[in-house]
C-alpha atoms as one frame of an Amber mdcrd trajectory, in Angstrom:
protein
 156.459 -41.014  78.377 155.434 -38.003  76.262 151.743 -37.589  75.640 150.220
 -38.481  72.227 149.457 -35.654  69.794 145.778 -34.943  69.203 146.073 -36.390
  65.674 147.583 -39.610  66.932 144.732 -39.951  69.450 142.225 -39.363  66.647
 143.845 -41.974  64.423 143.996 -44.532  67.226 140.316 -43.930  68.036 139.211
 -44.420  64.394 141.839 -46.726  62.895 143.284 -48.523  65.887 146.782 -47.580
  64.831 148.972 -44.551  63.802 149.500 -44.334  60.016 153.085 -44.706  58.813
 154.920 -41.497  57.722 154.799 -42.669  54.069 150.965 -42.768  54.222 150.688
 -39.081  55.253 153.531 -37.804  53.037 151.097 -36.409  50.399 148.274 -35.621
  52.838 148.105 -31.843  52.186 146.919 -32.075  48.589 143.887 -34.216  49.695
 142.856 -31.810  52.446 141.501 -29.216  49.977 137.657 -28.970  50.466 136.934
 -28.219  46.782 138.076 -31.633  45.565 135.568 -33.438  47.829 132.435 -33.848
  45.703 130.298 -35.354  48.453 130.590 -36.431  52.042 128.435 -37.370  55.037
 128.498 -38.518  58.658 125.902 -40.972  59.892 127.289 -42.794  62.919 129.299
 -44.988  62.753 129.943 -44.187  59.104 132.054 -41.299  57.662 132.193 -41.309
  53.971 133.213 -39.144  51.063 133.927 -38.973  47.261 137.104 -37.151  46.270
 138.027 -36.070  42.771 141.605 -36.439  41.371 143.189 -34.186  38.708 141.647
 -36.209  35.900 138.088 -37.551  35.728 138.781 -40.358  38.264 137.047 -40.254
  41.608 137.740 -42.272  44.761 135.070 -43.465  47.125 136.199 -43.772  50.740
 134.311 -44.815  53.896 135.404 -45.204  57.544 133.599 -47.064  60.327 134.722
 -45.911  63.871 133.111 -48.870  65.636 134.877 -51.628  63.585 137.873 -49.301
  63.096 137.984 -50.242  59.417 138.211 -48.107  56.257 138.016 -48.884  52.557
 138.805 -46.777  49.460 138.472 -47.480  45.731 142.047 -46.217  45.166 144.914
 -48.635  44.417 146.669 -48.124  47.724 147.724 -51.417  49.294 147.696 -50.220
  52.900 144.682 -49.138  54.887 143.946 -46.568  55.992 145.000 -44.912  52.720
 145.859 -41.213  52.395 142.244 -40.460  51.261 140.741 -42.004  54.420 143.202
 -40.058  56.563 142.415 -36.797  54.733 138.631 -37.385  55.014 138.888 -37.961
  58.766 141.242 -35.060  59.453 139.299 -32.620  57.298 136.043 -33.582  58.963
 137.591 -33.420  62.414 139.107 -30.005  61.856 135.867 -28.787  60.149 137.630
 -27.953  56.899 135.332 -30.453  55.226 131.609 -30.093  55.560 130.110 -33.579
  56.015 126.345 -33.497  56.266 125.120 -35.158  59.469 122.608 -38.034  59.262
 122.741 -37.960  55.450 121.364 -41.142  53.812 124.095 -43.703  53.247 125.085
 -44.108  49.604 124.271 -47.510  47.979 127.955 -48.332  47.598 128.886 -48.335
  51.264 127.815 -51.964  52.169 130.087 -53.222  49.358 133.000 -50.989  50.298
 133.526 -51.821  53.932 134.958 -55.294  53.479 138.387 -56.745  53.751 140.463
 -56.646  50.546 140.798 -60.008  48.888 144.332 -60.965  47.950 143.920 -62.633
  44.595 146.655 -62.823  41.986 144.232 -63.187  39.182 140.929 -61.440  40.124
 137.896 -62.834  38.425 134.922 -61.426  40.222 131.971 -63.857  40.578 129.627
 -61.018  39.620 131.077 -61.120  36.015 129.608 -64.570  35.283 126.168 -63.196
  34.495 127.362 -60.836  31.836 130.599 -62.294  30.432 132.563 -65.531  30.299
 135.924 -66.076  32.046 137.458 -66.721  28.602 136.361 -63.319  27.403 137.780
 -61.748  30.547 141.122 -63.306  29.845 141.114 -61.926  26.279 140.180 -58.496
  27.510 142.956 -58.614  30.172 145.504 -58.768  27.361 143.839 -55.858  25.573
 143.703 -53.616  28.618 147.321 -54.460  29.533 148.331 -53.422  25.990 146.155
 -50.266  26.198 147.683 -49.201  29.492 151.226 -49.601  28.203 150.429 -47.875
  24.896 148.839 -44.880  26.729 151.862 -44.652  29.078 154.398 -44.861  26.205
 152.695 -42.061  24.199 152.206 -39.897  27.266 156.011 -40.002  27.860 156.611
 -39.244  24.105 154.115 -36.398  24.077 150.637 -36.680  22.526 151.080 -33.733
  20.297 153.744 -35.497  18.244 151.955 -38.772  18.590 148.692 -37.527  17.088
 150.524 -35.695  14.223 152.138 -38.898  12.957 150.689 -41.355  10.473 147.067
 -42.335  11.075 148.339 -45.920  11.031 149.650 -45.309  14.561 146.111 -45.069
  15.859 144.580 -47.569  13.492 147.100 -50.287  14.489 146.325 -49.747  18.116
 142.597 -49.870  17.482 142.974 -53.081  15.461 144.901 -54.701  18.339 142.084
 -53.699  20.829 139.407 -55.180  18.532 141.413 -58.350  18.297 141.476 -58.517
  22.140 137.708 -58.090  22.306 137.692 -54.354  23.235 135.560 -52.649  20.490
 134.483 -49.828  22.824 138.115 -48.528  23.579 139.026 -49.167  19.866 136.349
 -46.688  18.738 137.683 -44.058  21.104 141.301 -44.588  19.888 140.095 -44.215
  16.254 138.223 -41.078  17.236 141.501 -39.366  18.231 142.300 -39.121  14.458
 140.490 -36.061  13.033 138.466 -36.444   9.834 139.852 -34.772   6.692 139.404
 -31.057   7.042 138.227 -31.317  10.619 139.906 -31.017  13.979 139.523 -32.247
  17.552 139.525 -29.928  20.522 142.167 -30.356  23.168 139.353 -30.826  25.699
 137.973 -33.766  23.711 141.403 -35.378  23.419 142.106 -34.884  27.104 138.730
 -36.435  28.172 139.102 -39.329  25.731 142.517 -40.229  27.112 141.250 -39.837
  30.657 138.412 -42.369  29.987 140.800 -44.786  28.373 143.281 -44.535  31.325
 140.388 -44.919  33.839 139.016 -48.009  32.051 142.462 -49.657  31.837 143.223
 -48.968  35.499 139.720 -50.062  36.563 139.957 -53.354  34.721 143.427 -54.039
  36.371 141.788 -53.460  39.808 138.456 -55.016  38.929 138.284 -57.016  42.130
 137.740 -53.729  43.982 134.852 -52.564  41.796 131.295 -52.604  42.890 128.844
 -54.631  40.789 127.531 -51.436  39.139 131.050 -50.185  38.358 131.977 -53.549
  36.871 128.866 -53.542  34.650 129.649 -50.011  33.492 133.209 -51.039  32.597
 131.973 -54.064  30.629 129.512 -51.983  28.637 132.188 -49.324  27.993 134.429
 -52.217  26.769 131.790 -53.098  24.192 130.299 -56.373  25.385 126.972 -57.406
  23.817 123.992 -58.217  26.038 121.212 -60.097  24.392 117.782 -58.408  24.560
 116.144 -61.518  25.909 118.668 -61.439  28.717 117.761 -57.888  29.523 114.067
 -58.618  29.462 114.639 -61.327  32.104 115.527 -58.600  34.554 113.532 -55.812
  36.255 111.656 -53.215  34.145 110.597 -49.648  34.673 107.044 -48.847  33.723
 106.220 -45.211  32.946 104.958 -42.678  30.404 108.200 -42.154  28.461 108.001
 -38.907  26.625 110.085 -38.735  23.464 112.602 -35.774  23.651 114.774 -36.311
  20.616 115.513 -38.666  17.730 118.696 -38.670  15.612 119.937 -40.902  12.853
 123.441 -41.007  11.537 125.925 -43.272   9.789 128.383 -44.303  12.537 130.498
 -46.467  10.239 130.463 -47.343   6.570 127.118 -49.011   5.829 126.096 -48.971
   9.518 123.246 -46.698  10.362 122.490 -45.786  13.963 119.438 -44.163  15.572
 119.310 -42.706  19.054 115.929 -41.908  20.657 115.976 -40.070  23.959 113.090
 -40.572  26.401 112.200 -39.165  29.825 109.997 -41.004  32.329 107.529 -38.588
  33.936 106.991 -40.742  37.079 110.433 -42.351  37.394 112.192 -39.055  36.667
 114.688 -40.989  34.573 116.272 -40.597  31.177 116.568 -43.448  28.741 118.169
 -43.777  25.344 117.098 -46.410  22.820 119.853 -47.239  20.298 118.991 -49.097
  17.111 121.330 -50.233  14.340 120.730 -51.261  10.777 123.461 -52.821   8.531
 123.715 -51.662   4.910 120.184 -51.277   3.490 118.291 -53.112   6.196 115.455
 -50.982   7.753 115.503 -49.641  11.252 112.652 -50.520  13.587 109.562 -48.242
  13.483 110.523 -44.933  15.119 109.167 -43.053  18.075 108.309 -39.443  17.247
 109.534 -36.471  19.290 106.638 -34.923  21.164 104.940 -38.399  21.469 105.356
 -40.994  24.133 105.923 -44.694  24.849 103.477 -45.759  27.473 104.923 -48.938
  28.778 108.039 -50.545  30.084 111.807 -50.020  29.529 114.505 -52.506  30.423
 117.812 -50.849  31.390 121.308 -52.156  30.769 123.080 -53.042  33.986 125.265
 -50.518  35.737 125.129 -47.489  37.915 123.291 -44.501  36.521 122.795 -46.379
  33.206 120.563 -44.667  30.616 120.783 -47.095  27.766 117.573 -49.261  27.536
 115.363 -51.365  25.310 111.629 -51.135  24.955 109.370 -53.761  26.596 105.607
 -54.095  26.451 103.590 -50.935  25.649 102.214 -48.683  23.011 103.389 -45.631
  21.083 101.397 -42.403  21.295 101.790 -39.879  18.483 101.393 -36.796  20.700
 101.247 -36.436  24.468 101.521 -33.064  26.216 104.197 -32.949  28.929 104.793
 -30.622  31.859 107.836 -28.427  31.625 110.400 -30.095  33.884 114.170 -29.960
  34.222 116.843 -28.022  36.084 116.084 -24.429  36.978 119.489 -23.142  35.692
 123.097 -24.311  35.382 123.884 -24.639  39.023 121.340 -27.357  39.537 122.140
 -29.006  36.244 125.892 -29.121  36.874 125.323 -30.584  40.376 123.317 -33.381
  38.768 125.998 -33.806  36.091 128.637 -34.310  38.765 126.504 -36.985  40.413
 126.003 -38.682  37.055 129.683 -38.599  36.347 130.417 -40.136  39.713 127.974
 -42.999  38.958 129.552 -43.668  35.585 132.659 -41.598  34.587 133.244 -43.751
  31.474 130.246 -42.368  29.613 130.704 -39.509  27.154 127.185 -38.049  27.081
 124.996 -36.933  29.994 121.410 -35.786  29.260 119.741 -32.750  30.824 116.789
 -30.450  30.459 117.469 -26.852  31.402 114.815 -24.141  31.796 114.784 -20.465
  30.732 117.887 -20.239  28.547 119.066 -17.522  26.231 121.901 -17.193  23.796
 124.981 -15.142  24.334 128.058 -14.870  22.077 131.513 -13.717  23.413 134.742
 -13.884  21.487 133.374 -16.270  18.825 132.094 -18.684  21.554 128.455 -19.347
  22.027 127.075 -19.523  25.550 123.712 -20.406  27.099 122.622 -18.045  29.864
 120.100 -19.008  32.515 117.699 -16.825  34.495 120.417 -16.103  37.127 122.798
 -14.941  34.403 124.937 -18.045  34.863 126.557 -19.281  31.613 127.722 -22.549
  30.086 129.473 -23.033  26.721 127.286 -24.336  23.889 128.442 -26.303  20.860
 126.239 -26.105  17.762 126.707 -25.898  14.011 125.515 -22.999  11.902 122.100
 -24.655  11.134 121.300 -25.224  14.792 122.563 -21.805  15.636 119.964 -20.264
  13.295 117.188 -22.457  14.608 118.002 -21.413  18.116 117.816 -17.677  17.219
 114.499 -18.191  15.496 112.973 -19.815  18.551 114.517 -17.666  21.248 112.090
 -15.703  23.350 112.292 -13.038  26.053 111.527 -15.541  28.854 114.084 -17.937
  27.521 113.502 -21.451  26.227 113.601 -24.885  27.767 116.185 -27.150  26.134
 116.931 -30.840  26.082 120.487 -31.563  25.306 123.663 -33.470  26.147 126.713
 -32.510  28.229 129.676 -33.630  26.057 133.345 -32.771  26.790 132.696 -29.570
  28.734 129.981 -28.268  26.285 126.220 -28.420  26.235 124.826 -29.616  22.874
 121.132 -28.558  22.459 118.972 -31.198  20.814 115.349 -30.165  21.254 113.226
 -27.205  22.413 110.494 -28.072  24.973 107.711 -25.559  25.058 103.941 -25.561
  25.779 104.043 -29.318  26.280 105.486 -29.966  22.824 108.907 -30.867  21.444
 110.792 -29.194  18.545 113.860 -30.877  17.343 116.750 -28.602  16.515
């Protein structure tokens, strides 16, 4: 009998079997170290997070004691190609998996046997949504997935240049199937008169819609946090009294920015961004007013909310409502935030892994200066690293007025590959742009 190959011995030791040829057919493309966002080895667990070509990520974990593996991909057979690539890359030292790294929160929910259910209705949904609503949404996401596939085959350039009714009809169908969140994104693919939409924005919007549709179809495999993020993206409404029945976060919440705009005809929206000085956590309070109804009393940038916030459910969630506390007109704050783009982008990647369905990710960056190259504005940190900035002419002038030799500290949002400055943080105060 011929001896086993080293790889076969490795597979038998970890998986208890040798994978079928079909399972390793596309192995090479998953062995590239750059696509592995995070990984770790804490016996008996080997785990990693791998990024696909789009914004989708897969979470994979292997246990060499129980010889089990689990991955959030849609593969029907375990070990899947991602588990095989993780093991082989780590064994051959192509993939650097930090030893004795703290286990991610998602591992206990991942290392379970797959449940074979023809119609998955996770029990965790009952606290946020009814089964009848899930059935309605299932029709909507099935339509969305087919609609996206059809237009991808046709070519999105021609699809987006056709009559706006093409997008409006699809959005109306999604609203009818109780999916107002995806409907807003579909409508946003149609540029306003005289305006245009960047290719990056279109690509990221379509990626989020594809990811949501695929996630809903495989919802039985989602963690509780991922499921909650998907429901919020879908546009479900959670009553404030239900949120206040859950845990709260008490802190001194410094007000970083406030912005009001008309999001739809006769519908006014106000976003107020906060940062908890002890919890080191961002929060956004979103208020709405219909027609001429007044918005709630505002919190002023540079001030603080000393009290509690109740966060919406989900992993990495930033949306919150205010609890008990009091508003302070002015409260000096220490300059905090990322010391340059490298640190900020690393945090951005972690935030996107927690919730890839969100469109905006907040950040405070220290010591930035403005640079313009080929009609594109960039922000440069103290290490001369750059990141593209998106501002209108008014904000551009404001930035120039406040720019200093040492650079300025900015609060802003990562949106579609750009950083959008919102406020200048300096000497304990806040200046809205």
